[in-house]
C-alpha positions as CSV (number, residue, x, y, z in Angstrom):
1,X,35.0,10.0,-5.8
2,X,34.4,6.4,-4.2
3,X,36.8,6.6,-1.2
4,X,34.1,9.5,0.6
5,X,30.9,8.6,-1.4
6,X,30.9,5.1,-0.8
7,X,32.3,4.5,2.0
8,X,33.0,7.3,4.6
9,X,29.8,7.4,7.0
10,X,30.4,11.4,8.5
11,X,27.9,11.0,10.6
12,X,27.7,8.6,14.0
13,X,24.3,8.7,13.6
14,X,23.9,7.4,9.6
15,X,21.7,3.7,9.9
16,X,23.8,1.7,7.7
17,X,20.9,-0.4,5.6
18,X,22.6,-2.8,4.0
19,X,19.2,-3.9,1.8
20,X,19.7,-0.6,0.3
21,X,22.9,-1.2,-0.7
22,X,22.5,-4.3,-2.4
23,X,19.3,-2.9,-4.4
24,X,21.5,0.2,-5.2
25,X,24.6,-1.3,-6.4
26,X,22.3,-3.8,-8.9
27,X,20.8,-1.2,-9.8
28,X,17.4,-1.7,-9.5
29,X,14.4,0.2,-11.0
30,X,11.6,-0.5,-11.4
31,X,9.1,0.9,-14.5
32,X,5.0,0.6,-15.1
33,X,4.8,-0.9,-18.6
34,X,1.6,-0.8,-19.2
35,X,-1.4,-2.7,-18.8
36,X,-4.8,-3.9,-20.0
37,X,-8.4,-4.4,-19.8
38,X,-10.4,-7.2,-19.8
39,X,-14.1,-8.7,-20.0
40,X,-16.1,-12.0,-21.2
41,X,-14.0,-14.9,-21.9
42,X,-10.1,-14.4,-22.5
43,X,-7.2,-15.2,-22.2
44,X,-3.7,-13.9,-22.5
45,X,-0.1,-15.4,-23.0
46,X,2.9,-13.5,-22.4
47,X,6.7,-14.1,-23.8
48,X,8.9,-15.5,-21.2
49,X,10.2,-12.5,-19.7
50,X,13.9,-11.5,-19.9
51,X,13.6,-9.3,-16.5
52,X,12.4,-9.9,-13.5
53,X,8.3,-9.2,-13.7
54,X,5.7,-7.7,-11.6
55,X,2.1,-7.2,-12.2
56,X,-1.4,-6.6,-9.9
57,X,-4.4,-6.6,-10.8
58,X,-6.8,-3.4,-9.6
59,X,-9.9,-4.8,-10.6
60,X,-11.6,-8.6,-11.2
61,X,-10.3,-12.0,-10.3
62,X,-8.5,-14.2,-13.4
63,X,-6.2,-17.1,-13.4
64,X,-2.3,-17.1,-13.6
65,X,-0.9,-20.0,-15.1
66,X,3.3,-20.8,-15.4
67,X,3.7,-22.7,-18.1
68,X,6.5,-25.7,-18.0
69,X,5.3,-25.9,-13.9
70,X,2.0,-27.1,-12.0
71,X,1.3,-23.2,-11.2
72,X,-2.2,-22.5,-11.4
73,X,-3.1,-19.1,-8.8
74,X,-6.2,-18.0,-8.6
75,X,-5.7,-13.5,-9.1
76,X,-8.3,-11.6,-6.9
77,X,-8.5,-8.0,-7.6
78,X,-5.5,-6.3,-5.6
79,X,-3.2,-8.9,-5.1
80,X,0.4,-8.1,-6.4
81,X,3.1,-10.5,-8.1
82,X,6.7,-10.3,-8.7
83,X,7.7,-13.0,-10.8
84,X,11.0,-14.1,-11.5
85,X,10.7,-16.9,-13.7
86,X,12.0,-16.8,-17.0
87,X,8.8,-18.7,-17.9
88,X,5.9,-17.7,-20.9
89,X,2.4,-17.1,-18.7
90,X,-1.4,-17.1,-19.1
91,X,-3.7,-15.0,-18.0
92,X,-7.3,-16.3,-18.4
93,X,-10.7,-16.1,-16.9
94,X,-10.6,-19.7,-17.8
95,X,-7.5,-21.4,-18.8
96,X,-9.7,-23.5,-21.4
97,X,-10.1,-20.4,-23.6
98,X,-7.4,-20.4,-26.2
99,X,-4.9,-17.3,-25.7
100,X,-4.5,-14.6,-27.8
101,X,-0.8,-13.8,-27.6
102,X,0.2,-10.4,-25.9
103,X,3.1,-9.6,-28.1
104,X,0.1,-9.5,-31.0
105,X,-2.0,-7.1,-28.4
106,X,1.0,-4.8,-27.6
107,X,2.3,-4.5,-30.9
108,X,1.5,-0.4,-31.1
109,X,4.6,0.5,-28.7
110,X,2.7,4.2,-28.5
111,X,-0.3,2.2,-26.7
112,X,0.5,1.2,-22.7
113,X,-2.9,-0.1,-22.3
114,X,-4.8,-2.4,-24.4
115,X,-8.5,-3.6,-24.3
116,X,-9.6,-7.8,-24.6
117,X,-12.7,-9.6,-25.4
118,X,-15.6,-7.6,-24.1
119,X,-16.0,-4.7,-21.0
120,X,-14.0,-4.7,-18.7
121,X,-14.2,-7.1,-16.0
122,X,-10.7,-7.1,-15.0
123,X,-8.0,-4.2,-15.1
124,X,-4.2,-5.1,-15.1
125,X,-1.5,-3.2,-14.8
126,X,2.1,-4.5,-14.9
127,X,5.5,-3.6,-15.0
128,X,9.5,-4.7,-14.9
129,X,12.4,-4.3,-12.7
130,X,15.7,-3.0,-14.9
131,X,19.2,-4.6,-13.2
132,X,22.4,-3.8,-13.9
133,X,24.1,-6.1,-16.5
134,X,26.7,-6.9,-13.9
135,X,25.8,-7.4,-11.1
136,X,22.0,-7.8,-11.3
137,X,22.2,-11.6,-10.7
138,X,23.0,-11.1,-7.0
139,X,19.0,-10.4,-6.7
140,X,17.8,-12.0,-9.6
141,X,19.5,-15.7,-8.2
142,X,18.3,-15.4,-4.8
143,X,14.0,-14.4,-5.6
144,X,11.7,-18.0,-5.7
145,X,9.9,-18.2,-9.3
146,X,7.0,-16.4,-7.8
147,X,6.1,-14.1,-5.3
148,X,2.3,-13.4,-4.5
149,X,0.8,-10.5,-1.8
150,X,-2.4,-11.6,-1.9
151,X,-4.9,-8.6,-0.9
152,X,-6.1,-10.1,2.0
153,X,-2.9,-10.1,3.9
154,X,-1.8,-7.9,6.6
155,X,0.9,-6.8,4.0
156,X,-1.1,-5.6,1.7
157,X,-2.1,-2.1,3.1
158,X,0.8,-0.2,2.1
159,X,0.5,-2.1,-1.8
160,X,-3.2,-1.3,-1.6
161,X,-2.2,2.6,-1.3
162,X,0.5,2.3,-3.9
163,X,-1.6,0.6,-6.3
164,X,-4.5,3.3,-6.2
165,X,-2.0,6.3,-6.8
166,X,-0.1,4.3,-9.6
167,X,-3.7,3.8,-11.6
168,X,-4.2,7.9,-11.1
169,X,-0.9,8.6,-12.2
170,X,-1.3,6.5,-15.1
171,X,-5.7,7.3,-15.8
172,X,-5.1,11.7,-15.5
173,X,-2.6,13.4,-17.3
174,X,-0.7,15.0,-14.1
175,X,2.4,17.3,-13.9
176,X,5.3,14.9,-13.3
177,X,3.6,11.6,-13.7
178,X,6.1,9.9,-15.7
179,X,8.7,10.3,-12.3
180,X,5.7,10.2,-9.8
181,X,4.9,7.1,-11.3
182,X,8.7,5.9,-11.9
183,X,9.6,6.6,-7.6
184,X,5.8,5.0,-7.0
185,X,6.8,1.5,-8.8
186,X,10.4,1.2,-7.0
187,X,8.0,1.2,-3.8
188,X,5.9,-1.5,-5.3
189,X,8.8,-3.5,-5.8
190,X,10.6,-3.0,-2.3
191,X,7.3,-3.3,-0.3
192,X,6.8,-6.7,-2.7
193,X,10.5,-7.7,-1.7
194,X,9.8,-6.5,2.5
195,X,6.5,-8.9,2.0
196,X,8.4,-12.0,0.8
197,X,11.0,-11.6,3.6
198,X,8.2,-11.1,6.4
199,X,6.0,-13.9,5.3
200,X,7.8,-16.6,3.2
201,X,9.8,-19.5,4.8
202,X,13.4,-21.2,4.7
203,X,14.3,-19.2,1.5
204,X,17.2,-20.1,-1.0
205,X,20.3,-19.9,0.7
206,X,21.8,-16.4,-0.3
207,X,22.0,-12.6,1.2
208,X,18.1,-12.1,0.6
209,X,17.5,-15.0,3.1
210,X,20.6,-13.7,5.7
211,X,19.4,-10.1,5.9
212,X,16.1,-11.3,7.4
213,X,17.7,-12.8,10.4
214,X,17.3,-10.7,12.7
215,X,20.4,-11.7,14.8
216,X,22.6,-11.0,11.8
217,X,21.2,-8.0,11.1
218,X,23.5,-6.0,13.3
219,X,26.5,-7.9,11.3
220,X,25.2,-7.3,8.4
221,X,25.4,-3.4,8.9
222,X,29.0,-3.2,10.0
223,X,30.6,-5.3,6.9
224,X,28.6,-2.7,4.8
225,X,29.1,0.4,7.4
226,X,32.5,0.2,6.7
227,X,33.9,-3.1,4.6
228,X,37.7,-1.4,4.3
229,X,38.3,-2.9,8.3
230,X,40.3,-5.6,9.1
231,X,37.1,-7.3,11.1
232,X,37.3,-10.2,12.8
233,X,35.5,-13.1,13.3
234,X,35.4,-12.5,17.4
235,X,34.0,-8.6,16.9
236,X,30.9,-10.0,14.0
237,X,30.0,-12.9,16.6
238,X,29.5,-10.0,19.7
239,X,28.1,-7.5,17.4
240,X,25.7,-10.8,16.4
241,X,25.5,-12.1,20.7
242,X,26.8,-15.6,20.1
243,X,29.7,-17.4,20.5
244,X,31.9,-17.6,17.6
245,X,31.0,-21.2,16.2
246,X,27.4,-20.3,16.6
247,X,27.3,-17.2,15.1
248,X,29.8,-18.8,11.9
249,X,27.7,-21.4,11.7
250,X,24.3,-19.5,11.6
251,X,25.7,-16.8,8.9
252,X,26.9,-20.1,6.3
253,X,23.4,-21.7,7.5
254,X,21.7,-18.4,6.1
255,X,24.4,-16.4,3.4
256,X,26.0,-19.6,2.2
257,X,29.0,-18.5,3.2
258,X,31.2,-17.9,6.1
259,X,31.2,-14.1,7.5
260,X,34.9,-13.3,6.1
261,X,34.1,-14.6,2.8
262,X,31.7,-12.9,2.7
263,X,33.0,-9.9,3.1
264,X,35.9,-10.4,0.5
265,X,32.9,-11.4,-2.3
266,X,31.2,-7.7,-0.9
267,X,34.6,-5.9,-1.7
268,X,35.1,-7.2,-4.7
269,X,31.2,-6.0,-6.2
270,X,31.9,-2.8,-4.6
271,X,35.5,-2.7,-6.6
272,X,33.3,-4.0,-9.9
273,X,30.9,-1.1,-9.7
274,X,34.1,1.3,-9.0
275,X,36.1,0.2,-12.0
276,X,33.1,0.1,-14.1
277,X,32.3,3.7,-13.3
278,X,34.9,5.9,-11.8
279,X,38.5,6.2,-12.8
280,X,40.0,6.1,-9.1
281,X,43.4,4.3,-9.3
282,X,43.9,0.7,-8.4
283,X,46.0,1.3,-5.6
284,X,43.5,4.4,-4.2
285,X,40.7,1.2,-4.6
286,X,42.7,-1.5,-2.8
287,X,43.3,0.6,0.1
288,X,39.6,2.0,0.5
289,X,38.7,-1.8,0.6
290,X,41.0,-3.1,3.4
291,X,44.3,-3.9,1.3
292,X,47.2,-3.5,2.3
293,X,49.2,-3.1,-1.0
294,X,47.0,-3.0,-5.1
295,X,49.0,-6.8,-5.7
296,X,47.7,-8.2,-2.7
297,X,43.8,-6.5,-4.0
298,X,44.3,-7.4,-8.0
299,X,45.1,-11.2,-6.2
300,X,42.2,-11.4,-4.3
301,X,39.7,-9.5,-7.2
302,X,41.4,-12.1,-10.1
303,X,40.3,-15.4,-7.7
304,X,36.9,-14.0,-6.6
305,X,36.6,-12.6,-10.6
306,X,39.2,-14.3,-12.8
307,X,40.1,-11.5,-14.3
308,X,42.8,-8.4,-13.0
309,X,41.1,-5.4,-12.2
310,X,42.8,-3.6,-15.0
311,X,42.1,-6.0,-17.3
312,X,38.1,-5.5,-15.5
313,X,38.1,-2.0,-16.5
314,X,38.8,-2.0,-20.0
315,X,36.9,-4.6,-20.6
316,X,33.8,-3.3,-19.0
317,X,34.6,0.3,-20.4
318,X,34.5,-1.6,-24.5
319,X,31.3,-3.4,-22.9
320,X,30.0,-0.2,-22.1
321,X,30.4,1.4,-26.0
322,X,29.4,-1.2,-27.4
323,X,26.1,-0.9,-25.3
324,X,25.9,2.9,-26.0
325,X,26.2,2.1,-30.2
326,X,23.0,-0.5,-30.2
327,X,20.8,1.9,-27.6
328,X,21.1,4.8,-30.1
329,X,20.4,2.5,-33.1
330,X,17.2,0.9,-31.3
331,X,16.5,4.6,-30.4
332,X,16.8,5.8,-33.8
333,X,14.8,3.0,-35.3
334,X,11.6,3.4,-32.7
335,X,11.5,6.8,-33.1
């Protein structure tokens, strides 16, 4: 039940992790989709991804160009990328080579790995991140178009180990390789985000930037640890060891909203998930999120989302039913 599973912290020693809370909320799930080997003169054009894409060069070097931008990056062995931009991109030994359409190269869905050109000068592995359709924008909207973690960087050590294990799982027919690859891909995605937070300059205003501010970290742990509590600005400022004015200014500069506005938005994200996935009565949900009455919660929910809680629940369930029917049709066609 939502009240006990999401909000009650039974152990006083339990460490609240707001970053994990958000990733769980948006259902971030990383999957390896395949790769290719290439040699000689070659170029491969990928269509604009409809999901966040990650990829790495296991061997060799090549160029990465993102069409419609001035981005042209030299890719070296061990470099890892996260691509959030929905733009066509090209990987090539030489950008002057006419690129092959990746859709043609990977047309055989049973074949996860393909060969391009002559030899194996380059070995590439790639995948994507699935996000919840309702809340995935929480992450997609705050990521830069491209994150590049170089193999020579200090953050690359764990990425190198993860890549080596992924390659081994893909190359050898080991028991449980499917689930092992999925877990490794998930860790790779999280390490990419951590590397970005550690090395990037000022990122886009939003929760990702705010969570990387160490002075604000205790505040987010409080808000995520007990979102149903009536937090005061004074309490939160004290947790950040700042004056109320300084804290409010710093929080808004990082998160883009005032502290108590962030709390309301987080409550509404939790409420949306509960309404989609559970049968918890709206009155119970309202109380668990700190609202004195169902009507007070309903007013807040409608103000933030534009619809009443019961209407949202009904529409979400209808959408799931349609999605399941579509999934069944796709699965039948594929197999």
